[in-house]
C-alpha positions as CSV (number, residue, x, y, z in Angstrom):
1,M,22.9,-53.2,-32.5
2,K,24.5,-55.0,-35.3
3,N,21.7,-57.6,-35.7
4,I,18.7,-55.1,-34.9
5,G,20.2,-53.4,-38.4
6,I,20.4,-57.1,-40.0
7,K,16.7,-57.6,-39.2
8,V,15.2,-54.3,-40.6
9,A,17.4,-54.3,-43.8
10,C,15.9,-58.3,-44.2
11,A,12.7,-56.7,-43.2
12,I,13.0,-54.0,-46.2
13,V,14.1,-56.4,-48.7
14,L,11.1,-58.9,-48.0
15,A,8.8,-55.9,-48.2
16,V,10.3,-54.5,-51.6
17,L,9.9,-58.1,-53.1
18,L,6.3,-58.9,-51.8
19,L,5.3,-55.1,-53.6
20,S,7.4,-56.5,-56.5
21,L,5.4,-60.0,-57.1
22,P,2.6,-60.1,-59.5
23,V,-0.9,-60.1,-58.3
24,S,-1.2,-63.7,-59.0
25,A,1.6,-64.8,-56.5
26,Q,0.0,-62.7,-53.9
27,Q,-2.4,-64.0,-51.4
28,V,-5.6,-64.2,-52.9
29,Y,-8.8,-64.8,-50.7
30,E,-11.3,-66.6,-52.8
31,P,-12.7,-69.8,-53.1
32,R,-10.6,-72.3,-55.4
33,P,-12.6,-73.7,-58.7
34,S,-13.5,-76.9,-58.1
35,E,-16.4,-79.8,-58.9
36,K,-15.6,-81.3,-55.3
37,P,-15.9,-79.5,-51.6
38,S,-13.0,-78.1,-50.5
39,R,-11.6,-79.3,-46.7
40,Y,-13.6,-76.6,-44.8
41,Q,-17.1,-77.4,-47.3
42,K,-16.7,-80.4,-46.2
43,Q,-16.6,-80.0,-42.4
44,Q,-20.0,-77.5,-43.0
45,I,-21.3,-80.6,-44.9
46,R,-20.8,-82.9,-41.8
47,R,-22.5,-80.5,-39.4
48,K,-25.2,-81.0,-41.0
49,Y,-27.7,-79.9,-38.4
50,G,-27.7,-76.8,-36.5
51,M,-29.6,-74.1,-34.7
52,F,-30.8,-70.4,-35.6
53,I,-30.7,-68.5,-32.9
54,H,-33.2,-65.2,-33.6
55,F,-33.2,-63.0,-30.4
56,G,-32.6,-59.0,-30.4
57,I,-34.6,-56.0,-30.1
58,N,-37.5,-57.4,-32.4
59,T,-38.7,-60.1,-29.3
60,F,-39.6,-57.0,-27.2
61,N,-42.0,-55.5,-29.8
62,D,-44.0,-58.0,-31.3
63,T,-42.5,-57.4,-34.8
64,E,-40.0,-59.6,-37.1
65,W,-38.8,-56.2,-39.2
66,S,-37.5,-53.2,-37.5
67,D,-36.5,-50.0,-38.9
68,G,-34.1,-49.5,-36.2
69,S,-36.3,-46.1,-34.2
70,L,-37.4,-48.8,-31.8
71,P,-35.8,-47.4,-27.9
72,P,-32.8,-49.8,-27.2
73,G,-34.6,-49.6,-23.5
74,S,-37.3,-51.9,-25.4
75,Y,-35.1,-54.7,-25.3
76,R,-35.1,-55.8,-21.7
77,P,-35.2,-59.6,-21.2
78,D,-34.8,-60.8,-17.5
79,T,-31.9,-63.1,-18.1
80,I,-29.8,-64.1,-20.8
81,D,-29.2,-68.0,-20.1
82,A,-26.9,-69.1,-22.7
83,A,-26.0,-71.9,-21.5
84,Q,-29.5,-73.2,-21.5
85,W,-30.1,-72.2,-25.3
86,I,-26.2,-74.2,-26.2
87,K,-27.5,-76.8,-24.1
88,T,-30.8,-76.7,-26.3
89,A,-28.9,-77.2,-29.3
90,K,-26.7,-80.0,-28.3
91,D,-29.4,-82.4,-26.5
92,A,-31.5,-81.9,-29.7
93,G,-28.4,-83.7,-31.4
94,M,-27.2,-80.3,-33.2
95,R,-23.4,-79.3,-33.5
96,Y,-23.9,-75.6,-34.2
97,V,-25.9,-72.6,-33.6
98,I,-26.2,-69.7,-35.7
99,L,-26.9,-66.5,-33.5
100,V,-28.5,-63.1,-35.0
101,A,-25.7,-60.6,-34.0
102,K,-27.6,-57.8,-36.0
103,H,-30.7,-57.8,-37.7
104,H,-32.3,-55.6,-40.5
105,D,-32.8,-53.2,-37.4
106,G,-29.2,-52.3,-37.0
107,F,-29.7,-53.2,-33.1
108,C,-26.3,-55.1,-32.0
109,M,-26.1,-57.5,-29.7
110,W,-22.5,-57.3,-28.5
111,D,-21.4,-53.8,-27.2
112,S,-19.9,-52.3,-30.5
113,R,-17.4,-49.3,-30.6
114,Y,-18.9,-48.3,-33.6
115,T,-22.9,-47.6,-32.5
116,D,-24.7,-46.8,-29.4
117,Y,-27.9,-48.9,-31.0
118,D,-26.7,-51.7,-29.0
119,V,-27.3,-54.1,-26.0
120,A,-24.8,-51.9,-23.7
121,R,-27.2,-49.3,-23.7
122,S,-30.6,-51.2,-23.3
123,G,-32.6,-52.7,-20.4
124,N,-30.1,-55.5,-20.3
125,A,-26.3,-54.7,-21.0
126,T,-25.3,-58.6,-21.4
127,D,-22.9,-58.7,-24.1
128,V,-25.0,-61.8,-26.1
129,V,-22.3,-62.7,-28.9
130,K,-19.6,-63.0,-25.6
131,A,-22.1,-65.0,-23.5
132,V,-23.0,-67.6,-26.5
133,A,-19.2,-68.1,-27.7
134,R,-18.6,-68.8,-24.2
135,E,-21.0,-71.1,-23.9
136,C,-20.5,-72.9,-27.4
137,R,-16.6,-73.3,-26.5
138,K,-17.7,-74.7,-22.7
139,Q,-20.5,-77.1,-24.2
140,G,-18.2,-78.0,-27.5
141,I,-20.8,-76.7,-29.9
142,R,-19.4,-74.7,-32.9
143,L,-20.3,-71.1,-33.2
144,G,-22.0,-68.8,-36.4
145,L,-23.0,-66.0,-36.6
146,Y,-25.7,-64.2,-38.7
147,Y,-25.0,-60.3,-39.9
148,S,-27.9,-58.4,-41.7
149,L,-26.0,-56.5,-44.0
150,W,-28.9,-53.9,-44.7
151,D,-29.1,-51.8,-41.8
152,R,-31.8,-49.6,-41.2
153,K,-30.5,-47.5,-38.4
154,V,-27.3,-46.5,-39.3
155,N,-27.8,-46.5,-43.4
156,P,-31.5,-45.3,-43.8
157,D,-30.8,-44.2,-46.8
158,V,-29.7,-47.0,-48.6
159,Q,-30.8,-45.9,-52.3
160,N,-28.3,-43.3,-52.3
161,P,-25.1,-44.7,-54.0
162,E,-23.0,-41.8,-52.3
163,S,-23.2,-43.6,-48.6
164,D,-21.6,-46.6,-49.3
165,E,-18.4,-45.8,-49.0
166,A,-18.8,-44.9,-45.4
167,Y,-21.3,-47.9,-44.5
168,N,-18.8,-50.4,-45.9
169,R,-16.2,-48.9,-43.5
170,Y,-18.6,-49.3,-40.5
171,M,-19.9,-53.2,-41.7
172,L,-16.0,-54.2,-42.1
173,A,-15.0,-52.8,-39.0
174,Q,-18.4,-54.5,-37.3
175,L,-17.0,-57.6,-38.8
176,D,-13.2,-57.4,-37.6
177,E,-14.8,-56.5,-33.7
178,L,-17.0,-59.8,-34.0
179,M,-13.7,-61.5,-34.5
180,D,-12.2,-60.1,-32.2
181,I,-15.0,-60.6,-29.3
182,T,-15.2,-64.3,-30.5
183,S,-11.9,-65.1,-30.7
184,E,-11.3,-65.2,-26.8
185,Y,-13.7,-68.1,-26.7
186,T,-14.2,-70.4,-30.2
187,R,-13.8,-70.0,-34.1
188,I,-16.4,-69.0,-36.1
189,V,-17.1,-71.7,-38.6
190,E,-20.0,-69.5,-40.6
191,F,-21.2,-66.1,-41.3
192,W,-24.7,-65.6,-42.6
193,F,-25.3,-62.7,-44.3
194,D,-28.9,-61.2,-45.2
195,G,-30.6,-58.2,-46.4
196,S,-28.6,-57.9,-49.9
197,W,-31.9,-57.2,-51.4
198,A,-31.8,-53.7,-50.1
199,K,-30.0,-52.5,-53.3
200,P,-28.2,-53.9,-56.4
201,S,-25.8,-56.3,-55.7
202,Y,-22.7,-54.7,-57.0
203,R,-23.1,-52.0,-54.4
204,W,-22.2,-54.7,-51.6
205,P,-18.6,-55.2,-50.9
206,V,-18.2,-58.9,-51.1
207,R,-14.6,-59.4,-51.9
208,E,-13.8,-57.5,-48.8
209,I,-16.4,-59.0,-46.5
210,Y,-15.3,-62.3,-47.9
211,E,-11.4,-61.0,-47.4
212,T,-11.4,-59.1,-44.1
213,I,-13.3,-62.6,-42.6
214,K,-10.8,-65.3,-44.3
215,K,-7.3,-63.4,-43.6
216,R,-8.7,-64.0,-39.9
217,E,-11.0,-67.3,-39.9
218,P,-10.1,-69.0,-42.8
219,Q,-12.5,-72.4,-41.7
220,C,-15.4,-69.9,-41.8
221,Q,-17.5,-70.2,-44.4
222,I,-19.4,-67.5,-45.9
223,G,-22.8,-67.0,-47.3
224,I,-25.0,-64.2,-48.5
225,N,-28.9,-64.8,-49.0
226,W,-30.1,-65.6,-52.5
227,S,-26.8,-66.5,-53.3
228,I,-27.3,-67.8,-57.3
229,G,-28.8,-65.3,-60.2
230,Q,-27.2,-62.3,-61.9
231,D,-25.6,-59.3,-60.8
232,A,-28.8,-56.9,-60.8
233,N,-30.9,-55.1,-58.9
234,P,-33.9,-57.3,-58.0
235,N,-36.0,-54.1,-57.5
236,D,-35.4,-52.8,-61.2
237,P,-38.7,-53.3,-62.6
238,D,-37.1,-53.8,-66.2
239,A,-34.7,-56.9,-64.5
240,P,-36.1,-60.4,-65.6
241,K,-37.2,-61.6,-61.6
242,E,-36.6,-65.4,-62.5
243,S,-32.8,-64.8,-63.4
244,V,-32.3,-62.0,-60.5
245,N,-33.0,-64.4,-57.9
246,I,-32.6,-68.0,-58.7
247,K,-34.8,-69.8,-56.1
248,P,-33.4,-72.8,-54.8
249,D,-36.1,-74.9,-56.1
250,K,-35.2,-73.7,-59.9
251,Q,-31.1,-74.0,-59.8
252,K,-29.2,-75.6,-62.4
253,E,-26.2,-76.8,-62.9
254,G,-24.1,-73.6,-64.2
255,D,-26.4,-70.9,-63.0
256,P,-24.0,-67.4,-61.9
257,I,-23.0,-66.9,-58.8
258,R,-24.8,-63.5,-57.7
259,Y,-22.4,-62.9,-55.0
260,F,-18.9,-63.8,-55.5
261,P,-16.8,-64.7,-53.5
262,S,-18.9,-67.0,-51.1
263,D,-18.8,-70.4,-49.9
264,F,-22.0,-71.7,-49.6
265,R,-25.9,-71.2,-51.2
266,L,-28.6,-69.3,-49.2
267,G,-32.6,-68.7,-50.0
268,D,-34.5,-68.7,-46.9
269,P,-37.1,-70.3,-45.9
270,M,-37.0,-72.6,-49.0
271,L,-35.7,-76.2,-49.6
272,P,-33.3,-77.2,-52.3
273,A,-34.1,-79.0,-55.2
274,D,-34.2,-83.1,-55.9
275,P,-31.8,-83.2,-57.5
276,D,-29.6,-80.6,-55.9
277,P,-26.8,-78.9,-58.1
278,K,-23.5,-78.2,-56.7
279,L,-21.9,-76.2,-59.5
280,F,-22.4,-72.7,-60.2
281,V,-20.4,-70.3,-62.4
282,H,-18.1,-67.2,-61.9
283,N,-16.1,-66.4,-64.9
284,G,-16.6,-68.9,-66.5
285,K,-14.9,-71.5,-63.7
286,K,-17.3,-73.6,-61.8
287,Y,-17.3,-73.4,-57.7
288,Y,-18.7,-75.9,-55.7
289,M,-21.7,-74.7,-53.5
290,P,-23.6,-76.9,-51.0
291,F,-26.6,-75.2,-50.0
292,E,-28.0,-74.2,-46.3
293,S,-31.4,-74.3,-45.5
294,T,-32.8,-72.1,-42.7
295,V,-36.9,-72.9,-41.5
296,C,-38.8,-71.8,-38.4
297,I,-39.2,-74.4,-35.9
298,S,-43.1,-72.5,-35.2
299,K,-44.4,-69.8,-37.9
300,R,-41.7,-66.6,-37.0
301,W,-38.0,-65.9,-37.0
302,F,-38.1,-63.7,-33.8
303,Y,-40.8,-64.6,-30.5
304,H,-43.8,-63.5,-31.2
305,T,-46.6,-63.5,-28.1
306,S,-49.1,-64.8,-30.8
307,D,-46.4,-67.4,-31.8
308,T,-48.4,-70.1,-30.6
309,V,-48.7,-72.8,-33.8
310,Y,-45.7,-75.3,-34.1
311,K,-44.8,-77.4,-37.1
312,S,-45.6,-81.0,-36.4
313,V,-42.8,-83.3,-35.7
314,A,-43.7,-85.5,-39.0
315,E,-43.4,-82.3,-40.8
316,L,-40.0,-81.3,-39.4
317,K,-39.1,-84.8,-40.0
318,E,-39.6,-84.4,-43.8
319,V,-37.8,-80.9,-43.7
320,Y,-34.6,-82.6,-41.9
321,Q,-34.5,-85.6,-44.5
322,R,-35.0,-82.7,-47.5
323,A,-32.8,-80.0,-46.1
324,T,-29.8,-82.2,-45.0
325,A,-30.0,-85.1,-48.1
326,Q,-27.4,-84.5,-51.1
327,D,-24.9,-83.3,-49.0
328,N,-26.8,-80.1,-47.7
329,I,-27.3,-78.8,-44.4
330,L,-30.7,-77.4,-42.2
331,I,-30.6,-75.0,-39.5
332,L,-33.7,-74.9,-37.8
333,N,-34.6,-71.6,-36.0
334,V,-35.4,-71.9,-32.3
335,P,-36.5,-68.3,-31.0
336,P,-35.7,-67.6,-27.0
337,A,-38.5,-65.5,-25.4
338,R,-38.3,-62.4,-23.2
339,S,-37.5,-64.2,-20.3
340,G,-34.3,-64.8,-22.4
341,K,-34.9,-68.4,-22.1
342,M,-36.0,-71.1,-25.3
343,R,-39.6,-72.2,-24.6
344,P,-40.6,-75.3,-22.8
345,G,-42.7,-76.2,-26.2
346,D,-39.6,-75.7,-28.6
347,I,-37.7,-78.2,-26.3
348,D,-40.2,-81.0,-26.1
349,L,-40.6,-80.6,-29.8
350,L,-36.5,-81.1,-30.7
351,Q,-36.3,-83.8,-28.5
352,K,-39.1,-85.7,-30.1
353,L,-38.0,-84.6,-33.4
354,K,-34.2,-85.7,-32.7
355,K,-35.9,-89.3,-31.9
356,A,-37.8,-89.7,-35.1
357,I,-34.8,-88.3,-37.2
358,G,-32.2,-90.5,-35.6
359,V,-29.7,-88.1,-34.6
360,K,-27.3,-88.8,-31.5
């Protein structure tokens, strides 16, 4: 009992000391100013080439963006062949995948405690996030997740600032939930956030998102689409469009970081400039940020019955060479079909591209 009392007393003293520390001495979850890549940025740069996997309720409704009104039962794949998806990426010479966990429609590709709009209430209840995480561990591929900040199902009144607090709690809870699911199998190396244009950048809880992830997954690289530009509303008619969202091919060293903190730049489906700047500014400090390009192998992000026109090997080779030069990264989108399998045409094209670009 004496030892227990001593331990309790020590814990109380430690807590008091931690609370008395100045903010600068407490844990701060943000990148360090640097003109060179960090340890985890170097790992991301070395990954270099990965696969984007767009699969969800849109796959079964011939649409790219839906608004949360499609019935969950319309999502009904014959199977979820996650083993084939990951093998396709690995055989193509890719080192990681980014799975769409939730798109703008709000339909969750896992069994979420926080919404009924998910695979558990659909025509195929397979937890896709879990299945892909399991295969990533089994086949030795790294895992990234795409998550749309804009949720047209749960937060349709996105123009109302009074809805922010409740929705932000929902988002952060789901991010924790995704890390809970995947931690049984693998570590997440990237979170790819989208839909930020739906409201002004200052209304998104960027710092809270970054902290929620980094305190559990410090190696995870975090990026928000249209990363560079002024902290303003792109839908504001009085805002200068060229400075709110600065397109990748127009970016220059010293441009402002629109979403801080974050680790890398996004601006899909564009390619970086040549030469590509790497140093961007927040509060007068410079931060190194590589660029990740996201390009479709065919015409659409999600499978569509009319999506039969593919990019040529020569065109994809040029995309790869430009996107992965200058310490940047490419993820090539390969959408599974309604069968729950990847299309033979996609697999064949990836193999031809592998030979053309010389990856192993």
